[in-house]
C-alpha positions as CSV (number, residue, x, y, z in Angstrom):
1,S,-13.4,47.9,-23.1
2,K,-15.3,44.2,-23.9
3,T,-12.5,42.6,-21.8
4,S,-13.0,44.4,-19.0
5,R,-16.9,43.6,-19.3
6,R,-17.0,40.2,-19.3
7,G,-14.2,40.3,-16.1
8,S,-16.5,42.2,-14.9
9,R,-19.9,40.4,-15.5
10,Q,-18.0,37.1,-14.5
11,R,-17.0,39.3,-10.9
12,R,-20.0,39.7,-10.4
13,W,-21.8,35.9,-10.9
14,H,-19.3,34.3,-8.8
15,R,-20.7,36.8,-6.2
16,Y,-23.7,35.3,-6.5
17,L,-22.8,32.0,-6.7
18,P,-24.7,29.2,-4.2
19,W,-21.4,28.0,-2.6
20,G,-21.2,24.4,-3.8
21,M,-21.7,25.2,-7.2
22,L,-19.3,27.6,-7.3
23,S,-16.8,25.1,-6.0
24,R,-17.8,23.2,-8.7
25,H,-17.1,25.7,-11.1
26,A,-13.3,26.0,-9.5
27,A,-13.0,22.4,-9.6
28,R,-13.5,22.5,-13.1
29,T,-11.5,25.0,-14.3
30,T,-8.8,24.0,-12.2
31,P,-6.5,21.5,-14.0
32,A,-6.9,17.7,-12.9
33,E,-3.4,16.8,-12.0
34,H,-3.0,19.7,-9.6
35,R,-6.3,18.9,-7.9
36,A,-4.9,15.5,-7.5
37,R,-1.2,16.0,-6.5
38,P,-0.8,16.2,-2.1
39,M,0.6,18.8,-0.5
40,T,3.4,17.4,0.1
41,A,4.3,17.4,-3.1
42,R,2.6,21.2,-4.2
43,V,5.4,22.6,-0.7
44,F,7.9,19.7,-1.9
45,P,8.2,19.1,-5.6
46,F,9.3,15.1,-6.2
47,A,10.0,13.5,-9.5
48,A,10.2,9.4,-9.0
49,L,11.8,6.9,-11.2
50,V,11.1,2.8,-11.7
51,L,14.2,1.2,-12.7
52,A,13.1,-2.3,-14.8
53,H,15.8,-2.2,-17.0
54,D,16.4,-6.5,-15.8
55,A,12.3,-7.0,-15.6
56,A,10.3,-9.9,-18.0
57,E,7.5,-10.0,-18.8
58,A,5.6,-11.6,-15.5
59,D,7.1,-8.2,-13.5
60,A,4.5,-6.4,-15.8
61,S,1.9,-6.0,-12.9
62,R,4.5,-5.9,-10.1
63,I,5.9,-2.4,-12.4
64,G,2.5,-0.6,-13.2
65,E,1.8,-1.5,-9.0
66,L,5.2,-0.1,-8.3
67,A,4.8,3.5,-10.6
68,R,1.3,3.9,-9.1
69,T,2.7,3.9,-5.6
70,V,4.9,6.7,-5.7
71,A,2.4,8.2,-7.9
72,E,-0.3,8.6,-5.6
73,V,2.7,9.7,-2.9
74,G,2.8,12.9,-5.2
75,A,5.9,12.2,-7.8
76,V,5.5,14.1,-11.0
77,P,6.6,12.8,-13.4
78,V,7.2,9.1,-12.6
79,M,9.8,7.6,-14.5
80,V,10.2,3.7,-15.6
81,A,13.3,2.7,-17.1
82,A,12.5,-0.6,-19.1
83,P,14.0,-2.4,-22.0
84,F,12.2,-2.4,-24.8
85,E,10.7,-5.5,-25.2
86,L,8.2,-4.7,-21.9
87,E,5.0,-4.0,-22.4
88,L,3.9,-1.7,-19.3
89,P,0.7,-0.2,-18.3
90,S,0.5,3.5,-18.9
91,A,0.3,4.5,-15.2
92,A,3.9,6.0,-15.8
93,R,6.0,7.9,-19.1
94,L,8.8,5.2,-20.5
95,V,12.5,6.1,-21.0
96,R,13.8,2.4,-22.0
97,T,17.1,0.5,-22.2
98,R,19.0,-2.1,-23.6
99,A,18.1,-5.3,-22.5
100,G,19.9,-6.6,-19.5
101,G,21.5,-3.3,-18.9
102,S,22.8,-2.0,-16.2
103,A,21.1,0.0,-12.9
104,I,23.6,2.6,-13.7
105,A,22.2,3.8,-17.2
106,A,19.1,3.7,-16.5
107,I,19.6,5.6,-13.8
108,R,21.3,7.7,-16.7
109,F,18.5,7.3,-19.3
110,G,16.1,8.2,-16.3
111,M,17.4,11.1,-14.7
112,A,18.0,12.9,-17.9
113,Q,14.7,13.3,-18.6
114,L,13.9,14.4,-15.6
115,T,16.6,17.3,-16.0
116,N,13.8,19.9,-17.3
117,T,11.2,18.7,-14.6
118,V,10.9,21.6,-11.4
119,A,11.5,18.0,-8.4
120,R,14.0,19.3,-5.7
121,A,14.1,15.4,-5.3
122,A,13.9,12.1,-6.8
123,I,12.2,8.6,-5.5
124,V,14.6,5.8,-7.2
125,A,12.8,2.2,-6.5
126,Y,14.3,-0.6,-8.3
127,H,11.6,-3.4,-9.0
128,G,13.2,-5.4,-7.7
129,A,13.3,-5.3,-4.0
130,E,10.4,-5.3,-1.4
131,Q,7.9,-3.0,-2.2
132,K,6.7,0.0,0.5
133,S,3.8,0.8,1.1
134,L,2.7,4.6,0.9
135,V,3.7,5.3,4.7
136,D,6.8,4.8,4.5
137,L,7.2,5.6,1.4
138,L,5.4,9.3,2.0
139,A,8.3,9.1,5.2
140,L,10.8,8.7,3.0
141,V,9.6,11.9,1.3
142,D,9.1,13.7,4.7
143,A,12.3,12.8,5.9
144,A,13.9,14.4,2.4
145,K,12.1,18.4,3.1
146,R,14.0,18.0,6.4
147,S,17.5,16.3,4.9
148,E,17.7,18.3,2.0
149,G,21.4,17.8,0.3
150,A,21.8,14.1,1.6
151,I,20.0,11.5,0.3
152,V,17.1,9.2,2.7
153,A,17.3,5.9,2.7
154,F,15.3,2.9,4.7
155,E,17.5,1.6,8.0
156,D,18.9,-2.0,7.2
157,A,18.7,-1.8,3.5
158,A,21.3,-1.7,0.6
159,L,21.2,1.3,-1.5
160,D,20.6,-0.2,-4.7
161,Q,18.2,-2.6,-2.9
162,S,15.3,0.4,-2.0
163,A,13.6,2.9,-2.4
164,L,15.9,5.6,-2.0
165,L,15.3,9.5,-2.4
166,V,18.2,11.6,-4.6
167,P,18.5,15.4,-3.6
168,R,18.0,17.2,-7.7
169,D,22.0,18.0,-7.2
170,A,22.9,15.2,-5.8
171,W,21.5,14.0,-9.6
172,L,24.5,14.9,-11.8
173,E,26.9,13.4,-9.7
174,L,25.1,10.2,-9.3
175,V,25.0,9.8,-13.8
176,T,29.0,10.3,-14.0
177,L,30.0,7.9,-11.2
178,G,29.2,5.3,-12.5
179,E,29.1,1.9,-11.1
180,G,29.5,2.4,-7.3
181,G,27.8,5.5,-8.5
182,L,25.6,5.3,-5.3
183,D,27.4,4.5,-2.6
184,A,30.3,7.5,-3.7
185,V,27.6,9.9,-3.8
186,A,25.8,8.4,-0.7
187,A,29.1,8.4,1.6
188,R,30.1,12.3,0.7
189,R,26.3,13.2,0.9
190,G,25.3,10.9,3.9
191,V,22.0,9.3,4.0
192,V,19.1,9.5,6.7
193,R,18.0,7.0,7.5
194,V,14.0,6.1,8.5
195,A,12.1,3.2,9.5
196,A,9.5,1.4,7.9
197,A,6.8,0.2,9.3
198,P,6.7,-3.5,9.9
199,S,5.2,-6.0,7.7
């Protein structure tokens, strides 16, 4: 058939391509988002939710930087829960919240957008907390791979004031427990703590 002959010609053409041309051809035919994702994200897919429910215009650049950092770690997708009035860079998907709304409402809105993804966990990071480095966040993800089912957080940090990683099967628990839900889920599941690099 025409299809089989075309496939045969394509295989023969690949056979005689110089290695450099072949690698460039492979790069062109591989989706850009797949090429860009670190190996960690392919083995352990995870997403990220940046909580910016109480952010002001002055916080926009900081939120954008945080969204870019978690994306560089390998999070796909990156959601930012922010008020309608806040204009943000296009580095992440936006889910709009009521201005001055609660953190748990922002978590609910954000997690609802992540349920249709293949992510096995999600980094949840509050924009007003101390920013963590790329290396710190990679350590968080690495600990999560070894401790699936537990919440992973940094040492000596309040759960609602630092980046942490929440396993997928805890998302429903988190959004149904209301205010204080994070501490309740952590008490039920346990928290694995990792050390951040000295600042």
